[in-house]
C-alpha positions, 0 to 999 in steps of 0.5 A: 499500500504505501508503495502504491502511495509513493508511486503516486505522490512521485507520479502527481509530483512530475504532473505538476512540474511538466504541469509547471514548465508548459505554464512557464514556456507558454508565458515566455513565448506569449511575453517574446511575441507581444514585444516582438509585436509592439508598435515599430517605427519604421526608417523613412524610405523612398516611395518605391519601397514604401508601403501605402498609407493605412499600413502600419509596421507591427514586427521587426525581425533582424535576418541572418541567412544566405542567398543562394546563386546558381551558374546559367548560360549567357552568351557565349559564356555563363554568369550568376542568377539568383536562385529563387529556390534558395533564400534562407534566413532566421529573424531574430528580436532582442529579448531582455538582452538576448536575441530570441528567434521569431521568424523562419525564411525560406521558399515554399508553395502558397498553399493559401493564395490571396487576390493579389498572388499571381497567376498561375502560382508560381512553384514557389514563394518567399515565405516566413513563418512564425517560430512561436505559433507557425502561422505564415505569410507569403510575399513577393515583389510586385512591380519595380519595388526595389532599391540599389543598396548603398542609394540611401540611408535606409539601405546604406551598404553598397554592393549588398543585395536590394532593399525591398518592398514585398506584398503579403500574396497569401497567409495561413493560419498555424496548426492550433489556430495561430494567427501572428503572420496572417494579417501582413499586408507587407514586407520591407527588407532593409539595412541589406549587408552582404548577399550580392552574387560572387565575381564571375571568375568564382566558379562562373563566367565559362560554359564548362561552370554551368550548374555551379552554385553558392551560398552567399551569407547576408543580413537584412532588417525585415519590417512586417507591416499591417493594415492599419485598424 
């Protein structure tokens, strides 16, 4: 009898510890999400990469990742071309002095397109997925919404990949119904550093190099906008 009681006591203690851990984790995630979603002020930007009036920034993620390139034929030789299937980055925010992952950026099929999605839907689109509730936004540069790096204080690093304005072309709730990213209307990629195509001499430039690939590190600030309420 005492053995069963002891076993039950241990099970109860383990359950309480697990329950407490879940509560603490949930509180931490909720606090980080709330902190990340505070009203953000994006820097002044040229008209080409400024969201329309009525949209305000709600999230800033500082991205660290790579831009992919593939060597493709060009004229009588070859040159590096952006590999649209290979953007990869992790976005962070600062929480009590520590960097916390908030979003993952990659390429995936747009499974819930909106009215702004191109037709036909591309095989894959730029994707941002919340690290907290797994909600997703897909976005695309529609029209000439980019500026050359080094041409504006919001995009100061000459030689880096361009700064962009992307429009949401689809969103999706997370598996448990989370919708943190689903109100996103526009995304700005600013303050880019690195990520540009390698020099032709670095594994490309001649026809026999066609098919080779490179991953070039870059950093950038990603501002997420939603419609004013």
